[in-house]
C-alpha positions as CSV (number, residue, x, y, z in Angstrom):
1,M,0.0,0.0,0.0
2,H,1.8,3.1,-1.2
3,E,-0.6,5.3,0.6
4,L,1.3,4.7,3.8
5,S,4.5,6.2,2.3
6,V,2.4,9.0,0.9
7,C,1.1,9.7,4.4
8,R,4.6,9.6,5.8
9,G,5.6,12.3,3.3
10,L,2.5,14.3,4.1
11,I,3.3,14.1,7.9
12,E,6.8,15.4,7.2
13,Q,5.4,18.4,5.3
14,V,2.8,19.0,8.1
15,A,5.6,18.9,10.7
16,R,7.7,21.3,8.7
17,V,4.7,23.7,8.5
18,A,4.1,23.4,12.2
19,R,7.7,24.2,13.0
20,E,7.8,27.2,10.7
21,H,4.7,28.6,12.3
22,G,5.3,27.8,16.0
23,G,2.6,25.1,16.2
24,Q,2.5,23.0,19.3
25,R,-0.1,20.6,17.9
26,V,-1.8,20.0,14.6
27,V,-5.6,20.2,14.8
28,S,-6.4,19.3,11.2
29,V,-4.8,18.5,7.9
30,T,-6.7,19.1,4.7
31,V,-5.6,17.4,1.5
32,R,-7.1,17.6,-2.0
33,I,-7.0,14.5,-4.1
34,G,-7.8,14.1,-7.8
35,P,-9.2,10.8,-9.1
36,L,-6.2,10.5,-11.5
37,S,-3.6,11.0,-8.7
38,G,-3.0,7.3,-8.2
39,V,-4.0,7.7,-4.5
40,E,-7.1,6.1,-3.1
41,A,-8.8,8.4,-0.6
42,Q,-10.0,5.6,1.7
43,L,-6.6,3.9,1.8
44,L,-5.0,7.3,2.6
45,R,-7.6,7.7,5.4
46,S,-6.7,4.3,6.8
47,A,-3.0,4.8,6.6
48,Y,-3.0,8.2,8.3
49,P,-3.3,7.0,11.9
50,L,-0.3,4.6,11.3
51,A,1.8,7.3,9.7
52,S,1.0,10.0,12.3
53,V,1.7,7.9,15.5
54,G,4.2,9.7,17.7
55,T,4.2,12.9,15.6
56,I,2.9,16.4,16.1
57,A,-0.1,15.4,13.9
58,Q,-1.0,12.3,15.9
59,T,-4.4,13.6,17.1
60,A,-5.1,15.7,14.0
61,T,-8.2,15.2,11.9
62,L,-7.5,14.3,8.3
63,I,-9.9,16.0,5.9
64,I,-9.9,14.8,2.3
65,E,-11.5,16.9,-0.4
66,Q,-12.1,15.0,-3.7
67,L,-11.3,17.1,-6.8
68,P,-13.0,16.6,-10.2
69,V,-11.3,15.9,-13.5
70,R,-11.4,19.1,-15.7
71,V,-10.1,19.3,-19.2
72,R,-9.7,22.1,-21.8
73,C,-10.5,21.2,-25.4
74,L,-7.7,21.9,-27.9
75,E,-10.3,22.1,-30.7
76,C,-13.0,24.4,-29.4
77,G,-11.5,25.8,-26.2
78,A,-14.3,24.7,-23.9
79,Q,-13.5,23.7,-20.4
80,S,-15.5,20.9,-18.8
81,E,-15.7,18.5,-16.0
82,V,-15.4,14.9,-17.3
83,E,-15.5,11.3,-16.1
84,T,-12.1,9.7,-15.3
85,T,-12.8,7.0,-17.9
86,R,-13.9,9.4,-20.6
87,L,-11.4,12.2,-21.2
88,V,-13.2,14.0,-24.1
89,C,-14.6,17.5,-24.5
90,A,-18.2,17.7,-23.2
91,A,-18.9,20.4,-25.8
92,C,-17.7,18.9,-29.1
93,G,-16.7,15.3,-28.2
94,T,-13.1,15.4,-29.4
95,S,-10.5,13.6,-27.4
96,R,-7.9,16.3,-28.1
97,V,-8.0,17.7,-24.6
98,Q,-5.5,19.1,-22.0
99,L,-5.9,18.0,-18.4
100,L,-6.4,21.0,-16.2
101,C,-7.0,19.2,-12.9
102,G,-7.7,15.9,-11.4
103,D,-4.3,14.4,-11.1
104,E,-3.2,16.3,-8.0
105,L,-2.5,15.4,-4.4
106,L,-2.2,18.7,-2.6
107,L,-1.7,19.7,1.0
108,A,-4.3,22.3,1.1
109,S,-4.2,23.5,4.7
110,V,-2.9,22.8,8.2
111,E,-4.7,24.0,11.3
112,L,-2.4,24.5,14.2
113,E,-2.7,25.1,17.9
114,R,0.0,27.5,19.1
115,K,1.4,27.8,22.6
116,D,0.6,31.5,22.8
117,A,-3.1,31.0,21.7
């Protein structure tokens, strides 16, 4: 399950953010996942408690936001949300499209509790 190694990398980023901003504890971590990212949201959710044990993010809530797949047509210029199994322009039906979003795995936000708060 590569989601465990993804979680470990995520926890490293979260810990770095916490250090840079004087966080004493991580309250929540929000990630955005596109369906073409190669990461399964449910497996990431399951791996998170294992990866965060003993870290500043151990008690943090993991929030996963699912992103759509969006493309821009290279023929007609239309932008549309499409199915992961059908990467074609919704306006004209061509398969000549450029992927705009849907393959990302992003650390969107980290909510911290600070000592001085």
